[in-house]
C-alpha positions in Angstrom: 0.0 0.0 0.0 1.4 3.4 -1.0 1.8 6.1 1.5 -0.4 9.1 0.9 0.6 12.7 1.8 -1.2 14.8 -0.8 -4.9 15.4 -1.0 -6.7 14.4 -4.2 -7.1 18.0 -5.3 -3.3 18.7 -5.1 -2.5 15.4 -6.6 -4.6 16.2 -9.7 -3.2 19.7 -10.0 0.3 18.5 -9.9 -0.4 15.7 -12.4 -1.8 18.2 -14.9 1.6 20.0 -15.3 4.8 18.1 -15.0 6.9 21.2 -15.1 5.1 22.7 -12.0 5.3 19.3 -10.3 9.1 19.1 -10.7 9.4 22.7 -9.4 7.3 21.8 -6.4 9.4 18.6 -5.8 12.5 20.7 -5.8 11.0 23.3 -3.4 9.6 20.6 -1.0 12.9 18.6 -1.0 14.9 21.7 -0.2 12.6 22.7 2.7 12.6 19.1 3.9 16.4 18.8 3.7 16.8 22.1 5.6 14.4 20.9 8.4 16.1 17.5 8.4 19.5 19.1 8.8 18.1 21.2 11.7 16.7 17.9 13.3 13.1 19.3 13.0 11.8 15.9 12.1 8.0 16.7 12.0 8.6 19.8 9.9 10.8 17.7 7.6 8.1 15.1 7.3 5.6 17.6 6.1 7.8 18.3 3.1 9.5 15.0 2.5 6.3 13.0 2.5 4.7 15.0 -0.3 8.0 15.1 -2.2 8.1 11.3 -2.1 4.5 10.9 -3.2 5.0 13.4 -6.0 8.1 11.6 -7.2 6.1 8.3 -7.1 3.3 9.9 -9.2 5.8 11.3 -11.7 7.5 7.9 -12.0 4.2 6.1 -12.5 3.2 8.6 -15.2 6.4 8.1 -17.2 6.0 5.5 -19.9 9.8 5.1 -20.0 11.3 6.5 -16.8 14.7 8.2 -17.1 17.5 8.3 -14.6 16.6 11.8 -13.2 13.1 10.6 -12.5 14.4 7.5 -10.7 17.0 9.5 -8.8 14.2 11.8 -7.7 12.1 8.9 -6.4 15.0 7.2 -4.7 16.4 10.4 -3.0 13.0 11.5 -1.7 12.2 7.9 -0.5 15.4 7.6 1.3 15.1 11.0 3.0 11.6 10.2 4.0 12.7 6.8 5.4 15.4 8.5 7.5 13.0 11.1 8.7 10.5 8.4 9.7 13.3 6.6 11.6 14.0 9.8 13.6 10.3 10.0 14.3 10.4 6.5 15.8 8.4 5.0 13.0 10.7 2.1 12.1 7.9 0.0 10.4 7.0 2.9 8.1 10.7 3.4 7.5 11.0 -0.2 6.4 7.9 0.1 4.3 9.3 3.1 2.5 12.7 1.5 1.9 11.2 -1.7 0.6 8.8 0.3 -1.7 11.8 2.1 -3.2 13.8 -1.0 -3.6 11.0 -3.1 -5.1 10.2 -0.3 -7.6 13.8 0.0 -8.7 14.0 -3.8 -9.2 10.7 -3.8 -11.1 12.1 -1.1 -13.4 15.3 -3.1 -13.8 13.3 -6.1 -14.9 11.3 -4.1 -17.5 12.2 -3.6 -21.1 12.7 0.2 -20.5 14.8 -0.4 -17.4 17.2 -2.8 -19.1 18.6 0.2 -20.9 19.1 2.3 -17.8 22.3 2.4 -15.7 20.5 1.4 -12.5 23.4 -0.5 -10.8 24.4 2.5 -8.5 20.7 3.2 -7.5 20.1 -0.4 -6.6 23.3 -0.7 -4.7 22.5 2.4 -2.7 19.0 1.1 -2.0 20.3 -2.2 -0.9 22.8 -0.4 1.5 19.9 1.6 3.0 17.9 -1.6 3.5 20.9 -3.4 5.0 21.6 -0.6 7.4 17.9 -0.5 8.5 17.7 -4.3 9.1 21.0 -4.4 11.0 19.9 -1.5 13.2 16.8 -3.3 14.2 18.6 -6.6 14.7 17.0 -8.4 11.8 19.8 -8.6 9.2 18.9 -12.3 8.6 15.6 -11.3 7.1 17.3 -9.4 4.3 19.4 -12.4 3.0 16.9 -13.5 0.4 16.4 -9.9 -0.8 20.1 -9.4 -1.1 20.5 -12.6 -3.1 17.7 -11.8 -5.5 19.0 -8.3 -6.0 22.5 -9.5 -6.8 21.1 -12.1 -9.2 19.1 -9.5 -11.0 22.0 -7.1 -11.2 24.3 -9.8 -12.7 21.6 -10.8 -15.2 20.4 -7.3 -16.2 23.2 -4.9 -15.8 25.9 -4.9 -18.5 
């Protein structure tokens, strides 16, 4: 289940104009990063959550996602996950990290993704997952995911 941070009205407004949506993403990420660096977790969450949802909407909308679109999705997802961790929401952090990782792997498996240089993105995503699972003492739960990720990387990345 996808996390929702935008109301339906704002979601539709942003989907009507990709240029405006990308500007909003930049603005919200900047405000979220600033609050994050000041350890104002709840303020950061108000910006990082909508940034993540917006990047997800833009990614779903793209017939053939490009690397900047994927970077936007991964960056906002990882920032949101870290913010959730600082808010004490480790299950939501995990959900967010898994959602990002599974989406990257799904794109890697697709015809469009086979042409994208996704190795770095997937390695970063796997590191974030590994760090999370180790921090909560459940690193053994990630073994199958790591194996499947490595298998896909070997098969799909040239």
